[in-house]
N, C-alpha and C positions, 0 to 999 in steps of 0.2 A: 332322111331320119328325119321322123317332128316325133323327141323323145318327152318322159313325162319320166320322173326320179322322183317313187314317193320314201321319207322315210328322212331320218334327226338330219339339220339340218344349220347351218347362225340359224338365226339368234341360238341353238342352244348349243352345245357342246357339245364337245368331246369326240375321239377317235371317229365315232359312224359320222359324225358332222365334218369334219374334214375329207372323206374319204370320201363323202357323197360329192361334198365343196368340188374335192379335185377331179372325180366325174365329171363334174360336168366340164369345168372350164376344158380338159380333153375332148371329149366329146363334142364340145360348142366347134372345137377346129373343122368339124365337118358335117356338122348337123346343125340342126334345132332344137335346145335345150331347153325346160321349165323345170322351175322343182319346186315339192307343196311340201308341208310341212307338221308339226306337231304346235298346237298351242299348250296342250299338256300329255305331253307324252307316256311318264309315268304316274300312276298314283303314289301318295308319299307315304306306301309301306313297304311298295319296292323300290325307292328311291332313297338310301339314309347318306348323299351326298346330302351339298350346302347348297347348291341350287344347280336348275337343268342350264342357265343360263351362260352366256361366255359373262363374262365382269369387264366392267369395261366398254363394253359394246364393237371390238378388235377384230378385225377378223378382213383377210382377201374378200372372201362374197357378199353379195348383197343379200340382203333378209328373203328367207322365201317364205309364201302366202302362208301362216296360223291356220290350219286349217279342222287339224283330225284332232280329235280327239279319244284317245287308246283306250277308253270304258265308256263312253256312247257311242252307240250306232247308230243314232240319226245321222254324227260327224261324217261317220264309214260310209254310208247310203250317195249323201251329199255328194261327197267327193267321187266317190265310185262315176254318180252321176254328170260330174263338171270333168273328170278326164274322159267319158266319154262324149260330150257332146264336143269333143275339143277334139278325140277321131287320132291319138296320136298311132307314128307305129306299135313304138314299142312304153314299156308301159315296166320299169324298175322301180323293185324292190330290195335297201340289201338288208338281212335275215339276218336274223341273229339268237333274238328270244324268243322262244315258243308264247308269251305271250302275247307276242304281237300278233301271231296266227292267225285268230280271225279276225280282227281290224284290216291287212293287210289280205285276205281270204276274202272280203265283201269287197274291199273297192275293186276286185284284180277283174269279180266276178261280176259287177257292175261295168264295169270300164269294155269286159270286154264284149258285152253287147251291142259295140262297135264289130263290124266284123272283118276291116283290117284293123287293128288291133290285138295282141300279141306280149305277153308279160313274163318276164325273167325273173327272177329269187337268184342274188349274187350272196350266198352261204358262205356267210364266216361259221357256221354253225347249225347242226342239224338238231341232233339234241343237247343241252348247254352241258354242263362242269357237274353247274349247282342245279341237280334235276327234281320239279315239282310235279305234283299233279298235273293233267289232261297236254303233259310236250306233248308226248303221241300224237294225241287227237285236233292237239289248236294244228302241228302242221303238215298232221298232214291234209287240213282242211284248208289248209294256204295250199299247199301248192299243187294240192288237185287245180286250181286253176293257173296255174304258172304251164307255160308252152316250154322254157330251154331254163336252165343252171350255167353256174358259174359256179363251179369248190375251188379251192385254194389250195391243199394240202392232200394227201393219199387220206388224211383221217376222216375227214367232209369226204374226199370223194366214196368212200367205203358205208361212210354210215347214208347217203344220199342210195346208193343203189341197192340196199339193206329196205328200203322202203319205198324205191320207187327205179324198181330194177332195169323198166324201158324209160330212163328221166336221157333227155335228149343234153348237150350237156359236154362243156370246154374244163378242163383244170389245166388254170393260171394260177402262176404265182404271183403273189399280190404286192403291187408295186408302193414303191417308198416312197414315204410321206415328204413331199418338198416344198410344204407353206409352214417353214420355221423358220425359213431364214436359213444363214451361216452360222455354223458353232464359232463360239467365243474361242480365242485363243486358249491354251491349258492356265498359261499364269495369272491372265487375267483375271479368268471362270474364279479361278481358286483361290486365286484374294477377293477376290468380291465376297466371294463364302465366307471366305473368314478360315479354309483349312488351307492345311502342308503340300510345298512339292512334290512331295513323297506319291504310294503306289494308290491310283483309286479305281474304284467298283463304281458303278451304278445300279438304283433298282429303282427305276422308274413308272408310274401307272396306280392305278388305282388300288387301294393293299387288302387286299379279300385272301378268306384260308389256303384259296388249293392255288397261293401263285407263289409257298411255301420261304418267308420272309422266314420267318421263325429258322429255313433249312442254313439259309446264306448267314443270320448270326452265327448258332456252329460251325457251321463253315469256316467266318473270317476268324470267331478262339482258336479253335484247329493252323489257321495259317500265322499269326501274327503271337503264337506260345515256343513258333519254329527260334530257337539261339539265334542268333549274330541274322536273320530275317529281317529287311527295312516293314514294316509296319506296313499294313494295308487297309488304306481309308475308302469306309461306306457310303456314300448318298443315298442314303431313302427319303425318296419325293414321290407324294401322291398324295389323295382324300385317303382317311381312315374309314372302310367302310365296314369295321369292324373291333374291335374296342383294343384303342391307340394301348392302354396303359400297360397289355399284358408284353405288347414290345418293348415298351422301356421299361417295363421291368426285367425284360429277358435280357436286355443289354445292362442294366445294372447290375444282375446276380453273374457276366460273362466276364464281369470286370474291362467292358468296351470303349465303357464313356468317352474313350478319347477316339474315339476310333466308328465312331457312326455318327455322323451326321443327319439328321431328322429333319426333313422341309414339309409339315401337314396340313399338308396343300393341295389344292389344284393352281394348273398352271397354268396360265394363259401364257396365247400363244408365242406374242414376244419376251415370253422367260425361257422359252424352254433348251433354245439354243445356250446358252449358262450351263444349264447341266451335262448337257450332254460334251460343253466343252472341256467342261472340270474331268470327263473321266475316259482313263485308259483304259477299261472295257462296260458293258453292258454287262446287269447277269441278270435271265431268266428262268430262278431257282423252280421251276413249276412241278407241283404232285401234279396235277393232268391238264389240258391242255389239248384243244384242234389247233389252234393257229392260236398270233400274236401281232395287231400293230405294232408293239416297242422295236417288232427287229425289223421293219422295213423304215421304222425313225431315226433308229440304228444306223444302221445303212446309210441312210442322209446325212449323216456326220460322221459315214467311213471309220464308226467307231465298229470291235469285235466283237463278238457277242461268244458269252460261258451259256450254255443254256441246257437244260436236263432233257433226256432224251425220252420226253412223250405227245402225242398227238405230230403236228408238222413245226414243233420246232426243228427237229433234229435235219426237215431237209433245206431247210436256210441256209444250214450252218454245214461249212469243208471242215470236218473237225480233222485240229491239228493245223486247216491254212484260214478262215473266217470265222479261228475262236475254235470250242474248243465243247462236245455233249458227252455230257456225267450223267449217268441217271440216275431218277429220283428222289428225292427223299433220304439223299445219300452225304449228310455235310463233310464223312472223311474223305468222298473220290473231286468235292464238291472242292474241297484243302488242296487237296493235288492238283489240280485243272488251275486253281488260283496263280500253285505256284508256278505248273508250264507254262500260264501266261509271264510271272514276270519276272523266269526269265532274258537276263539282255537280248539284247536284237531283236526278244520275240513280239512286246506291244508296235513295232515298226512292223518285221515283218506283216505278221495280223493284217497289218492297218490298209497295207498298201495292195491282201490279196482281195479285202474289204469291196477297193476303191473299181480290181477288174470286174467282179463277179455282180459289181452293181447292174450296167445295164442290162441283168438276165429281167431286173423286176421294175422291167417303162413301162408307164402310161399307153408305152405306142402299142404293146403284148396290148395289154389289156379290154383298150378300145377294139383293138384289130379284132378279138375272140369274139368282141358282143357285134359284130359287125356281119362277121363271118356265120354266127347261128342265123341272127335277122333274115340273114341273103338266100336260108339253105346250106350254107356249104361246109 
């Protein structure tokens, strides 16, 4: 097949770019693949971070042509016509935010003027956690141009069928992120980060309200108040997309200054293994979610997960085996799960279970689903 992937790609940064780079690499084993990305992905008001590009220019992927302006319809038409001229068998869009619905829908509609071209949307979300006016309208506009869909959790499958009950789709687990290299050994990672050799959990990724960092801090206070129990350290690593000061103030109020280490910045690929290497487990205390790519980074590094039972997070964790699942917005339940996890022998047992579970999240499965859809199987 001749395939064109449209969306976030290097030199742009973030999980979507990483996903698309890995998808292109695995599809390229049997197919001809090219990628087209944005010259402007977000207007400033939608991007509270410091930069939309990878810092230092480090990536395993070659830079993709930057042709799309997300807020300039003239660029949507020109990219659609370019794709139409190249006559691909399949155009793939990674869909996570309805803001891109008009852009992606217009590109798809123009590209499909070539009769042999089909369109696939890989859906991270149908309607996101943080809803905005126009979400449903923009999503419908884009998805009406799609021939196929891939969803990666029960929650997203349910949303897809609610809006498009006749959708042709496959449900396939989100593959692991394998582009971060090996983990740094725990002792070396903790020494580099200036933290002790005791119990450590990691909260990783952009920090937004729905991700529940406040719940983790409250749970940490409860867990570390138990007499006779070794204290737990929380590594909080990621760029703040809301007021950082309220979290630092909360840490001080709870008396956790020595138990929480903030790394308030975007972490380049080459540094990710250090933070996951330092952790015994990765905690996703989300208040709402469909799924999270952080879980697949954790599995790449053989790290157990402690997650809340929202969206598709619980589908990734075998409760009591590869980690623990707790109710959302419950510091007491999360503190109890931390206590269970740090029972002697449990971290090692959970890590071994993750290694056994990881093949389920292979790229071969994901690529196979794409091929089946395009071939009508």
